[in-house]
VMD Tcl script that draws the C-alpha trace (Angstrom):
set ca {
  {27.81 -165.23 -68.74}
  {28.30 -163.98 -65.23}
  {31.87 -162.95 -66.05}
  {33.56 -159.72 -66.96}
  {33.24 -158.91 -70.65}
  {36.16 -157.35 -72.46}
  {34.08 -156.42 -75.51}
  {32.85 -152.85 -75.24}
  {30.69 -151.38 -77.96}
  {32.03 -149.39 -80.87}
  {29.89 -146.36 -81.79}
  {27.75 -147.11 -84.79}
  {28.63 -150.83 -84.71}
  {26.56 -153.88 -83.80}
  {25.79 -154.50 -80.12}
  {28.64 -155.84 -77.99}
  {28.92 -159.59 -77.44}
  {26.67 -160.55 -74.54}
  {24.45 -157.50 -74.99}
  {21.31 -159.50 -75.68}
  {21.79 -161.66 -72.59}
  {22.28 -158.52 -70.50}
  {19.15 -156.99 -72.00}
  {16.97 -160.05 -71.40}
  {18.14 -160.70 -67.83}
  {17.87 -157.01 -66.93}
  {14.37 -156.75 -68.38}
  {13.22 -159.81 -66.42}
  {14.71 -158.38 -63.22}
  {13.08 -155.00 -63.79}
  {9.70 -156.64 -64.48}
  {9.77 -158.40 -61.11}
  {11.00 -155.24 -59.35}
  {8.17 -153.23 -60.87}
  {5.59 -155.88 -59.92}
  {6.78 -155.62 -56.31}
  {6.83 -151.82 -56.49}
  {3.16 -151.79 -57.59}
  {2.07 -154.39 -55.02}
  {-0.30 -152.02 -53.17}
  {-2.33 -151.43 -56.34}
  {-4.07 -154.70 -55.45}
  {-2.97 -155.34 -51.87}
  {-4.17 -151.91 -50.78}
  {-7.82 -152.66 -51.55}
  {-8.38 -155.38 -48.90}
  {-6.12 -153.40 -46.54}
  {-8.29 -150.28 -47.01}
  {-11.30 -152.26 -45.85}
  {-9.44 -154.05 -43.06}
  {-7.88 -150.86 -41.65}
  {-10.83 -148.53 -42.38}
  {-8.76 -146.07 -44.42}
  {-9.96 -142.85 -46.06}
  {-9.27 -142.16 -49.73}
  {-6.29 -139.97 -48.82}
  {-4.88 -142.62 -46.48}
  {-5.26 -145.23 -49.22}
  {-3.43 -142.92 -51.62}
  {-0.56 -142.50 -49.16}
  {-0.35 -146.26 -48.57}
  {-0.28 -147.04 -52.29}
  {2.28 -144.31 -52.97}
  {4.69 -144.98 -50.09}
  {6.91 -147.48 -51.98}
  {7.07 -145.01 -54.86}
  {8.63 -142.38 -52.58}
  {11.79 -144.32 -51.73}
  {11.92 -145.83 -55.20}
  {12.11 -142.27 -56.49}
  {14.50 -140.76 -53.95}
  {17.14 -143.46 -54.44}
  {17.17 -143.08 -58.22}
  {19.74 -140.29 -58.31}
  {22.36 -142.00 -56.12}
  {21.69 -145.34 -57.81}
  {22.22 -143.78 -61.24}
  {25.51 -142.27 -60.10}
  {26.67 -145.52 -58.46}
  {25.85 -147.32 -61.70}
  {28.12 -144.95 -63.61}
  {30.82 -145.46 -60.98}
  {30.68 -149.15 -60.03}
  {28.79 -150.76 -62.91}
  {25.16 -151.77 -63.27}
  {25.48 -155.48 -62.58}
  {26.61 -155.34 -58.96}
  {24.36 -152.39 -58.08}
  {21.28 -154.07 -59.59}
  {22.01 -157.37 -57.82}
  {22.53 -155.84 -54.37}
  {19.46 -153.64 -54.79}
  {17.23 -156.65 -55.42}
  {18.66 -158.57 -52.47}
  {18.04 -155.62 -50.14}
  {14.28 -155.80 -50.73}
  {13.70 -159.50 -50.01}
  {13.44 -159.22 -46.20}
  {11.04 -156.22 -46.07}
  {8.79 -157.81 -48.71}
  {8.52 -160.98 -46.59}
  {7.93 -159.02 -43.36}
  {4.98 -157.26 -45.02}
  {2.94 -160.45 -44.49}
  {3.23 -160.00 -40.71}
  {2.20 -156.31 -40.58}
  {-1.03 -155.49 -38.72}
  {-1.11 -151.69 -38.22}
  {-1.31 -148.88 -40.76}
  {2.10 -147.51 -39.76}
  {3.64 -150.98 -40.19}
  {2.65 -150.96 -43.85}
  {3.88 -147.39 -44.34}
  {7.33 -148.13 -42.89}
  {7.78 -151.46 -44.67}
  {6.49 -149.84 -47.85}
  {9.45 -147.45 -47.72}
  {11.91 -150.35 -47.76}
  {9.99 -152.36 -50.36}
  {10.03 -149.24 -52.52}
  {13.78 -149.58 -53.06}
  {12.84 -151.98 -55.88}
  {11.57 -149.00 -57.86}
  {15.08 -147.57 -58.04}
  {16.06 -150.42 -60.35}
  {15.07 -148.35 -63.38}
  {17.89 -145.83 -63.01}
  {20.33 -148.74 -62.65}
  {19.14 -150.82 -65.58}
  {18.70 -147.99 -68.07}
  {22.36 -146.90 -68.28}
  {23.56 -150.47 -67.71}
  {21.65 -151.73 -70.74}
  {22.17 -148.66 -72.95}
  {25.96 -148.86 -72.84}
  {25.94 -152.34 -74.36}
  {24.39 -151.02 -77.59}
  {25.45 -148.54 -80.29}
  {23.80 -145.12 -80.17}
  {21.57 -145.92 -83.15}
  {19.94 -148.74 -81.15}
  {19.99 -147.31 -77.64}
  {16.42 -146.04 -77.90}
  {15.19 -149.51 -78.77}
  {17.33 -151.20 -76.10}
  {16.12 -148.83 -73.38}
  {12.58 -149.33 -74.64}
  {12.86 -153.12 -74.33}
  {14.25 -152.78 -70.81}
  {11.56 -150.25 -69.93}
  {8.94 -152.78 -70.99}
  {9.56 -154.17 -67.53}
  {6.95 -151.59 -66.50}
  {4.55 -154.37 -67.47}
  {5.31 -155.74 -64.01}
  {2.46 -153.48 -62.98}
  {0.10 -155.58 -65.10}
  {1.74 -158.75 -63.79}
  {0.75 -157.77 -60.26}
  {-2.84 -157.23 -61.39}
  {-2.97 -160.76 -62.80}
  {-0.99 -162.58 -60.10}
  {-1.96 -160.88 -56.83}
  {-5.77 -161.36 -57.08}
  {-5.24 -165.00 -58.11}
  {-2.97 -165.58 -55.11}
  {-5.48 -163.99 -52.73}
  {-8.30 -166.18 -54.09}
  {-6.10 -169.30 -53.88}
  {-5.26 -168.48 -50.25}
  {-8.94 -168.21 -49.31}
  {-8.99 -164.42 -49.31}
  {-5.81 -163.92 -47.27}
  {-3.68 -161.08 -48.67}
  {-0.59 -162.22 -46.69}
  {0.25 -164.79 -49.38}
  {1.16 -162.04 -51.85}
  {4.26 -160.57 -50.12}
  {5.52 -164.06 -49.26}
  {5.38 -165.22 -52.88}
  {6.87 -161.93 -54.06}
  {9.80 -162.22 -51.64}
  {10.69 -165.67 -52.99}
  {10.28 -164.44 -56.57}
  {12.59 -161.47 -55.94}
  {15.33 -163.68 -54.48}
  {15.12 -166.17 -57.37}
  {15.19 -163.37 -59.94}
  {18.24 -161.75 -58.34}
  {20.15 -165.02 -58.63}
  {19.08 -165.52 -62.26}
  {20.12 -161.98 -63.10}
  {23.58 -162.51 -61.61}
  {24.10 -165.72 -63.59}
  {23.05 -164.37 -66.99}
  {24.31 -160.78 -66.84}
  {27.87 -159.52 -67.41}
  {30.23 -156.63 -66.64}
  {32.21 -154.39 -68.99}
  {34.74 -152.25 -67.12}
  {34.84 -149.69 -69.94}
  {31.23 -148.72 -69.20}
  {32.14 -147.14 -65.87}
  {32.44 -143.35 -65.75}
  {35.14 -143.71 -63.09}
  {35.27 -144.16 -59.36}
  {36.89 -140.73 -58.91}
  {33.74 -138.91 -60.05}
  {32.22 -136.86 -57.23}
  {28.53 -136.45 -56.47}
  {28.87 -132.67 -56.69}
  {30.34 -132.93 -60.19}
  {27.55 -135.24 -61.33}
  {24.89 -132.84 -60.00}
  {26.26 -129.89 -61.96}
  {24.11 -131.00 -64.88}
  {21.08 -129.75 -62.96}
  {22.08 -126.32 -64.24}
  {21.12 -127.47 -67.71}
  {17.50 -126.42 -68.48}
  {17.06 -129.47 -70.68}
  {17.27 -131.71 -67.61}
  {14.42 -129.85 -65.93}
  {12.36 -129.99 -69.11}
  {12.79 -133.75 -69.41}
  {11.92 -134.08 -65.73}
  {8.57 -132.41 -66.37}
  {7.80 -134.59 -69.38}
  {8.68 -137.73 -67.48}
  {6.60 -136.74 -64.46}
  {3.62 -136.82 -66.85}
  {4.27 -139.99 -68.85}
  {5.87 -142.07 -66.08}
  {4.47 -140.38 -62.97}
  {1.02 -140.44 -64.54}
  {1.47 -144.10 -65.47}
  {2.49 -145.08 -61.93}
  {-0.30 -143.01 -60.38}
  {-2.97 -144.53 -62.59}
  {-1.53 -148.05 -62.27}
  {-1.89 -147.73 -58.49}
  {-5.36 -146.15 -58.67}
  {-7.29 -147.83 -61.49}
  {-8.13 -151.14 -59.78}
  {-9.75 -149.23 -56.96}
  {-11.42 -146.88 -59.49}
  {-13.12 -149.79 -61.26}
  {-14.32 -151.22 -57.95}
  {-15.77 -147.90 -56.76}
  {-17.08 -146.45 -60.04}
  {-18.45 -149.57 -61.73}
  {-18.82 -152.07 -58.86}
  {-16.54 -154.78 -60.26}
  {-15.02 -157.48 -58.06}
  {-11.34 -157.18 -57.16}
  {-10.27 -159.78 -59.72}
  {-12.35 -158.25 -62.55}
  {-11.23 -154.71 -61.67}
  {-7.56 -155.74 -61.62}
  {-7.95 -157.48 -64.99}
  {-9.51 -154.39 -66.59}
  {-6.90 -152.12 -65.00}
  {-4.26 -154.30 -66.65}
  {-5.63 -153.13 -70.01}
  {-3.89 -149.86 -69.13}
  {-0.84 -151.24 -67.30}
  {0.11 -153.91 -69.84}
  {0.42 -151.76 -72.99}
  {1.90 -149.01 -70.82}
  {4.79 -151.34 -70.12}
  {5.19 -153.80 -72.99}
  {4.90 -151.25 -75.80}
  {7.74 -149.15 -74.43}
  {10.06 -151.10 -76.74}
  {8.03 -149.89 -79.72}
  {8.30 -146.38 -78.31}
  {12.07 -146.74 -78.36}
  {11.99 -147.82 -82.02}
  {9.67 -144.93 -82.95}
  {11.95 -142.48 -81.13}
  {15.00 -143.81 -82.99}
  {13.18 -143.45 -86.31}
  {11.30 -140.15 -85.93}
  {13.22 -138.42 -83.16}
  {12.49 -137.74 -79.52}
  {10.79 -134.38 -80.05}
  {8.20 -135.43 -82.64}
  {7.38 -138.59 -80.71}
  {6.93 -136.83 -77.37}
  {4.89 -134.02 -78.97}
  {2.30 -136.44 -80.36}
  {2.23 -138.46 -77.14}
  {1.23 -135.34 -75.21}
  {-1.55 -134.48 -77.67}
  {-3.02 -137.99 -77.49}
  {-3.01 -137.83 -73.68}
  {-4.54 -134.33 -73.77}
  {-7.55 -135.53 -75.78}
  {-8.03 -138.74 -73.78}
  {-7.80 -137.04 -70.38}
  {-10.27 -134.38 -71.48}
  {-12.88 -137.08 -72.19}
  {-12.03 -139.14 -69.10}
  {-12.35 -136.05 -66.89}
  {-16.08 -135.73 -67.50}
  {-17.92 -137.10 -64.43}
  {-21.12 -139.09 -64.49}
  {-23.80 -136.41 -64.94}
  {-27.56 -136.41 -64.51}
  {-29.44 -133.28 -65.60}
  {-32.88 -132.08 -66.63}
  {-33.66 -129.95 -69.68}
  {-36.98 -128.10 -70.00}
  {-38.32 -128.81 -73.51}
  {-41.53 -127.78 -75.26}
  {-43.03 -131.13 -74.29}
  {-41.90 -130.96 -70.67}
  {-38.77 -131.84 -68.68}
  {-36.37 -134.36 -70.18}
  {-33.87 -136.32 -68.12}
  {-30.37 -136.90 -69.51}
  {-27.57 -139.06 -68.18}
  {-23.99 -138.75 -69.47}
  {-21.40 -141.29 -68.42}
  {-18.60 -143.37 -69.87}
  {-19.47 -147.04 -70.09}
  {-16.87 -149.49 -68.73}
  {-16.03 -150.46 -72.32}
  {-15.45 -146.88 -73.49}
  {-13.55 -146.05 -70.31}
  {-11.26 -149.08 -70.73}
  {-10.67 -148.30 -74.41}
  {-9.59 -144.75 -73.56}
  {-7.33 -146.04 -70.80}
  {-5.77 -148.45 -73.29}
  {-5.00 -145.53 -75.63}
  {-3.44 -143.59 -72.74}
  {-1.37 -146.64 -71.79}
  {-0.01 -146.94 -75.33}
  {0.77 -143.22 -75.49}
  {2.55 -143.24 -72.13}
  {4.58 -146.30 -73.12}
  {5.84 -144.48 -76.20}
  {6.40 -141.27 -74.23}
  {8.47 -142.97 -71.54}
  {10.83 -144.26 -74.22}
  {11.00 -140.96 -76.13}
  {11.99 -138.97 -73.04}
  {14.94 -141.28 -72.47}
  {15.86 -141.00 -76.12}
  {16.25 -137.27 -75.42}
  {18.65 -138.17 -72.59}
  {20.67 -140.68 -74.63}
  {21.04 -138.09 -77.43}
  {22.01 -135.15 -75.22}
  {23.84 -136.76 -72.29}
  {25.56 -139.88 -73.62}
  {28.44 -139.75 -71.13}
  {26.23 -139.20 -68.08}
  {23.20 -141.33 -68.90}
  {23.24 -142.85 -65.41}
  {23.21 -139.59 -63.48}
  {20.71 -137.82 -65.75}
  {18.39 -140.83 -65.95}
  {18.51 -140.92 -62.15}
  {17.47 -137.27 -61.91}
  {14.74 -137.59 -64.51}
  {13.61 -140.89 -62.99}
  {13.43 -139.16 -59.62}
  {11.09 -136.54 -61.06}
  {8.90 -139.20 -62.66}
  {8.87 -141.29 -59.51}
  {7.96 -138.31 -57.33}
  {5.11 -137.65 -59.71}
  {3.99 -141.25 -59.17}
  {4.22 -140.70 -55.40}
  {2.36 -137.40 -55.25}
  {-0.41 -138.21 -57.72}
  {-2.15 -141.06 -55.79}
  {-2.18 -138.89 -52.68}
  {-3.66 -135.99 -54.63}
  {-6.19 -138.35 -56.22}
  {-7.36 -139.32 -52.74}
  {-7.42 -135.72 -51.50}
  {-9.48 -134.61 -54.51}
  {-12.03 -137.37 -53.99}
  {-12.30 -136.60 -50.27}
  {-12.82 -132.90 -51.10}
  {-15.07 -133.13 -54.16}
  {-16.56 -136.63 -54.10}
  {-15.89 -136.85 -57.86}
  {-13.84 -139.88 -58.88}
  {-12.93 -138.51 -62.31}
  {-11.13 -135.60 -60.61}
  {-7.95 -137.66 -60.96}
  {-8.17 -137.26 -64.74}
  {-8.85 -133.55 -64.38}
  {-5.54 -133.23 -62.55}
  {-3.69 -135.21 -65.20}
  {-5.27 -133.10 -67.94}
  {-3.74 -130.02 -66.32}
  {-0.26 -131.57 -66.19}
  {-0.40 -132.42 -69.90}
  {-1.40 -128.83 -70.70}
  {1.75 -127.63 -68.92}
  {3.90 -130.03 -70.97}
  {2.41 -128.94 -74.29}
  {2.92 -125.26 -73.54}
  {6.50 -125.85 -72.36}
  {7.34 -127.91 -75.45}
  {5.86 -125.29 -77.76}
  {8.02 -122.50 -76.38}
  {11.16 -124.63 -75.81}
  {11.44 -126.03 -79.31}
  {10.67 -123.00 -81.43}
  {13.39 -122.64 -84.12}
  {14.87 -119.46 -82.66}
  {15.06 -120.99 -79.17}
  {16.77 -124.15 -80.47}
  {19.25 -122.11 -82.48}
  {20.16 -119.88 -79.55}
  {20.63 -122.98 -77.40}
  {23.04 -124.49 -79.93}
  {25.08 -121.26 -80.00}
  {25.26 -121.17 -76.21}
  {26.46 -124.78 -76.09}
  {29.06 -124.06 -78.78}
  {30.45 -121.12 -76.78}
  {30.64 -123.20 -73.62}
  {32.47 -125.96 -75.48}
  {29.76 -128.51 -74.67}
}
mol new
graphics top color blue
foreach p $ca { graphics top sphere $p radius 0.5 }
foreach p [lrange $ca 0 end-1] q [lrange $ca 1 end] { graphics top cylinder $p $q radius 0.2 }
display resetview
């Protein structure tokens, strides 16, 4: 391990030698990167109180790391194709150690916003690891391999378990969290370098130009997958950042209890991505994504209903009614959404592996950018909606609308006549 491998994969064959070590070390690295990326899901709650932030300001604080983690995904995906995933992944992790540590010394709101931008680089690790891992496996197993790697999304749940425990152990001081995370990131980067490997045949070529890589944006399929991913991944990130605070405000739980319950969404939303990859390999990306969207549509419809108190005039006089989701029902629905999004995140990248095998890095970077921007915009919009309406469940109303758009787009994009015309157009172009 830690050396250059001369064993590239053969299409349809077993995984290349060293593939499993690459997969395990990359998944571990991505898990830690994602835990750091989602740090403000817990850290933001004491900071909101300390700094006296509004809901919108909290949303911006929580989302700030997601912005840079999204914007760097396209160049990182291209650099992965060009230079190889191992060196890009390693340097990316090292670049975040200092800003994570400095977070513990921040005192002003703008300090956290600026440092959050640099910490957010960790979120770009997805568009590095996805093509890096995929190229070590035959096409028939790429969906599963990318699903296993994507299970590193469970780092979001890891933060919800670890961060509150660290704060309690430090006597309520939040500064312990970034310090521990900085050390963890450095140690993980070194472990990744030792147990990963390089295969020169996986590089697209250093002569490839950015302009040539971006030509694929002309393909409507890329835009379609961007929209799907902005729902299943952007929605996952947005909710992962928001749900701890939601439990505290809506049901009055303590920080530790709220983070634990929020993990009931974050954990399956990350870990089960590997199963989503297997399902996508078996049943196809389209069928899998279609059913994911329908499950989310139903769940978000129920979750959107706010706590309601109303009076009905009956023959025996006025009757009071109260409609609300109990914490148990709410958590169960969130769990279902987490499972669906885990499967959906894998199925979207199965689309990419099937359609853009030679440019997985660049396309995954573009699609990852769209998903990440969704994760950046959504928490801010959640805060704006609460400030405007005062209704906490308005966040689910917004997500319900995004799923409706996906279902309509899928319906019209995958009708038989549309698919057939698309195949003819690709045949004429020589694609």
